[in-house]
C-alpha positions as CSV (number, residue, x, y, z in Angstrom):
1,X,68.0,-10.9,-4.8
2,X,70.1,-10.5,-7.9
3,X,71.3,-13.7,-9.6
4,X,74.9,-14.3,-10.6
5,X,76.4,-15.8,-13.7
6,X,77.0,-19.0,-11.7
7,X,73.3,-19.1,-10.7
8,X,72.2,-18.7,-14.4
9,X,74.7,-21.4,-15.5
10,X,73.4,-23.8,-12.8
11,X,69.8,-23.4,-14.1
12,X,71.1,-23.8,-17.7
13,X,72.7,-27.1,-16.8
14,X,69.4,-28.4,-15.3
15,X,67.5,-27.4,-18.4
16,X,70.1,-29.3,-20.5
17,X,69.5,-32.4,-18.4
18,X,65.8,-31.9,-18.8
19,X,66.1,-31.8,-22.6
20,X,68.3,-34.9,-22.6
21,X,65.7,-36.7,-20.5
22,X,62.9,-35.7,-22.8
23,X,61.1,-33.6,-20.3
24,X,61.1,-30.5,-22.4
25,X,61.2,-30.0,-26.2
26,X,64.1,-28.4,-28.1
27,X,61.9,-25.4,-28.7
28,X,61.1,-25.1,-25.0
29,X,64.8,-25.5,-24.1
30,X,65.8,-22.7,-26.5
31,X,63.1,-20.4,-25.1
32,X,64.1,-21.1,-21.5
33,X,67.8,-20.7,-22.2
34,X,67.2,-17.3,-23.7
35,X,65.2,-16.4,-20.6
36,X,67.9,-17.7,-18.3
37,X,70.6,-15.4,-19.7
38,X,68.2,-12.5,-19.6
39,X,67.3,-13.2,-16.0
40,X,68.4,-10.6,-13.4
41,X,66.9,-12.0,-10.1
42,X,66.1,-15.3,-8.5
43,X,62.4,-14.6,-9.2
44,X,63.2,-14.6,-12.9
45,X,64.9,-18.0,-12.7
46,X,62.4,-19.8,-10.4
47,X,59.6,-20.2,-13.0
48,X,62.0,-21.8,-15.5
49,X,62.4,-24.9,-13.2
50,X,59.0,-24.9,-11.5
51,X,57.6,-27.8,-13.6
52,X,60.8,-29.9,-13.6
53,X,61.5,-32.8,-11.1
54,X,64.5,-33.1,-8.9
55,X,66.1,-35.6,-6.5
56,X,65.9,-33.2,-3.6
57,X,62.2,-32.8,-3.3
58,X,58.9,-33.6,-5.0
59,X,58.7,-30.0,-6.3
60,X,62.4,-29.2,-6.6
61,X,64.5,-26.2,-7.2
62,X,68.1,-25.7,-8.1
63,X,69.8,-24.0,-5.2
64,X,70.1,-20.4,-6.2
65,X,72.0,-19.0,-3.2
66,X,75.7,-18.5,-3.1
67,X,77.8,-21.6,-2.5
68,X,81.5,-22.0,-2.4
69,X,81.2,-25.4,-4.1
70,X,79.1,-24.0,-7.0
71,X,80.4,-24.6,-10.5
72,X,82.2,-21.6,-12.0
73,X,80.5,-19.8,-14.9
74,X,81.6,-21.1,-18.3
75,X,84.4,-19.3,-20.0
76,X,83.4,-17.5,-23.2
77,X,86.1,-18.1,-25.7
78,X,86.7,-17.3,-29.4
79,X,84.3,-19.1,-31.8
80,X,87.3,-20.2,-33.9
81,X,90.3,-22.5,-33.4
82,X,93.3,-22.6,-35.8
83,X,96.1,-25.2,-35.9
84,X,98.7,-24.8,-38.6
85,X,101.7,-27.2,-38.2
86,X,100.7,-27.3,-34.5
87,X,97.9,-28.4,-32.1
88,X,95.0,-26.7,-30.4
89,X,92.9,-27.8,-27.4
90,X,89.7,-26.6,-25.8
91,X,88.5,-28.3,-22.7
92,X,87.1,-27.6,-19.2
93,X,84.0,-25.5,-18.5
94,X,83.6,-23.4,-21.7
95,X,80.6,-21.8,-23.4
96,X,79.9,-23.4,-26.7
97,X,78.8,-20.8,-29.2
98,X,76.0,-21.7,-31.8
99,X,78.8,-22.2,-34.4
100,X,82.5,-23.1,-33.7
101,X,84.9,-22.9,-36.6
102,X,87.9,-25.3,-36.6
103,X,90.7,-25.0,-39.1
104,X,93.7,-27.3,-39.1
105,X,96.5,-27.6,-41.7
106,X,99.1,-30.3,-40.9
107,X,97.9,-30.0,-37.3
108,X,95.5,-31.4,-34.7
109,X,92.6,-30.1,-32.7
110,X,91.2,-31.6,-29.5
111,X,87.6,-30.5,-28.4
112,X,86.3,-31.8,-25.0
113,X,82.6,-31.1,-24.4
114,X,82.2,-33.1,-21.2
115,X,82.2,-30.0,-19.0
116,X,81.1,-27.5,-21.6
117,X,77.8,-25.6,-21.5
118,X,75.9,-25.5,-24.8
119,X,74.5,-22.1,-25.7
120,X,71.5,-23.8,-27.3
121,X,70.1,-27.2,-27.9
122,X,71.8,-27.7,-31.3
123,X,75.3,-26.3,-32.0
124,X,77.5,-26.6,-35.1
125,X,81.2,-27.4,-35.4
126,X,82.3,-26.3,-38.8
127,X,85.5,-28.0,-39.9
128,X,88.1,-27.1,-42.5
129,X,90.9,-29.7,-42.2
130,X,93.8,-30.4,-44.6
131,X,96.3,-33.1,-43.6
132,X,95.2,-33.0,-40.0
133,X,92.8,-34.5,-37.5
134,X,90.2,-33.5,-34.9
135,X,89.5,-35.5,-31.7
136,X,86.1,-34.8,-30.1
137,X,85.0,-36.0,-26.6
138,X,81.3,-35.8,-25.6
139,X,79.5,-36.9,-22.5
140,X,76.7,-39.4,-22.4
141,X,73.4,-37.8,-23.3
142,X,74.7,-35.7,-26.2
143,X,74.2,-36.6,-29.9
144,X,76.8,-36.1,-32.6
145,X,75.9,-36.1,-36.3
146,X,78.3,-35.7,-39.2
147,X,77.6,-34.0,-42.5
148,X,81.1,-32.9,-43.3
149,X,82.5,-33.8,-46.7
150,X,85.4,-36.2,-46.6
151,X,88.0,-36.3,-49.4
152,X,90.6,-39.0,-48.8
153,X,89.6,-38.9,-45.1
154,X,87.1,-40.4,-42.7
155,X,85.0,-39.9,-39.6
156,X,84.7,-42.3,-36.6
157,X,81.5,-41.6,-34.6
158,X,80.0,-43.6,-31.7
159,X,76.7,-45.4,-32.2
160,X,73.8,-42.9,-32.0
161,X,71.3,-44.6,-29.6
162,X,70.3,-41.5,-27.8
163,X,66.9,-39.7,-27.6
164,X,66.5,-37.7,-30.8
165,X,65.5,-34.7,-28.7
166,X,68.9,-34.8,-26.8
167,X,71.3,-31.9,-27.2
168,X,73.0,-32.1,-30.6
169,X,76.5,-31.3,-31.9
170,X,76.4,-31.2,-35.7
171,X,79.7,-31.5,-37.7
172,X,79.9,-29.7,-41.0
173,X,82.6,-28.5,-43.4
174,X,85.3,-30.4,-45.3
175,X,88.2,-32.8,-44.4
176,X,90.9,-33.5,-47.0
177,X,93.5,-36.1,-46.2
178,X,92.5,-36.1,-42.5
179,X,89.9,-37.4,-40.1
180,X,87.5,-36.8,-37.3
181,X,87.4,-39.0,-34.2
182,X,84.5,-38.7,-31.8
183,X,84.4,-40.6,-28.4
184,X,81.7,-40.6,-25.7
185,X,83.1,-40.7,-22.2
186,X,82.1,-39.7,-18.7
187,X,84.0,-37.0,-16.9
188,X,87.2,-38.5,-15.4
189,X,86.8,-41.7,-17.5
190,X,90.2,-43.0,-18.7
191,X,90.9,-43.5,-22.4
192,X,90.5,-46.9,-23.9
193,X,93.4,-48.8,-25.5
194,X,92.1,-47.8,-28.9
195,X,92.2,-44.1,-27.9
196,X,95.7,-44.5,-26.6
197,X,96.8,-46.0,-29.9
198,X,95.2,-43.1,-31.7
199,X,97.0,-40.7,-29.5
200,X,100.3,-42.4,-30.1
201,X,99.6,-42.3,-33.9
202,X,98.7,-38.6,-33.7
203,X,102.0,-37.8,-31.8
204,X,103.9,-39.7,-34.5
205,X,102.2,-37.7,-37.2
206,X,103.0,-34.5,-35.3
207,X,106.7,-35.4,-35.2
208,X,106.5,-36.1,-39.0
209,X,104.9,-32.7,-39.5
210,X,107.6,-31.0,-37.4
211,X,110.3,-32.7,-39.4
212,X,108.6,-31.7,-42.6
213,X,108.4,-28.1,-41.4
214,X,112.1,-28.1,-40.6
215,X,113.0,-29.5,-44.0
216,X,110.8,-26.9,-45.6
217,X,112.6,-24.1,-43.7
218,X,116.0,-25.5,-44.7
219,X,114.9,-25.8,-48.3
220,X,113.7,-22.2,-48.3
221,X,116.9,-21.0,-46.7
222,X,119.0,-22.9,-49.3
223,X,117.1,-21.3,-52.2
224,X,117.5,-17.8,-50.6
225,X,121.2,-18.2,-50.2
226,X,121.5,-19.5,-53.8
227,X,119.6,-16.5,-55.1
228,X,121.8,-14.2,-53.0
229,X,125.0,-15.8,-54.6
230,X,123.5,-15.4,-58.1
231,X,122.7,-11.8,-57.5
232,X,126.2,-11.2,-56.2
233,X,127.7,-12.8,-59.3
234,X,125.6,-10.6,-61.5
235,X,126.8,-7.6,-59.7
236,X,130.4,-8.6,-60.0
237,X,130.0,-9.2,-63.8
238,X,128.4,-5.9,-64.2
239,X,131.2,-4.2,-62.3
240,X,133.9,-5.9,-64.5
241,X,132.1,-4.7,-67.6
242,X,132.1,-1.1,-66.4
243,X,135.9,-1.2,-65.8
244,X,136.7,-2.5,-69.2
């Protein structure tokens, strides 16, 4: 029987769990993920899980038949997010490309990986941030490392006590007068007091940025009207000289 996108995603989720548990290596995970998304039938998918344990049976299989309760396939979205004097959010069940580019200028970006499906064992989030912030939420079992350059900024990451072979999200790029905040939480887990304080601070910064944007627009409009008046005066003077 032909396999659906939901079937392939279910197998990919089980392989990600196996990688996090140390049952397969990152190289094996990458090879099997490639085979998953090339698979056309259940017979192509079965061998990819044949040597992995499961709670259902000694020699388990992920259910490959249609099921109303099956998870929907991940949504493939743009590999770039931009927030300029605004905010951008990506959450839910989305497919994480090998590289996701995030750009924010006087804005904020919120990335939630708790229900996301990684396209490979190691993905990169490349950051370009000026006077802004990025909040990242990851589930237990996923590592996060930061190699982004910080100029008058900082990064707050959770303690990395996870298996070195676990799926990895690598942060790169540059942050100037901004910050990156990473939190590890279960799906449905409520935010801590510290996170709520950070959220209030971010909303306060957004209001400041909105006020700054309005003032900039007023300032630009004032200069435009001043230039129009000056141009009108020059025209009147030129007209008087012609009539003399």
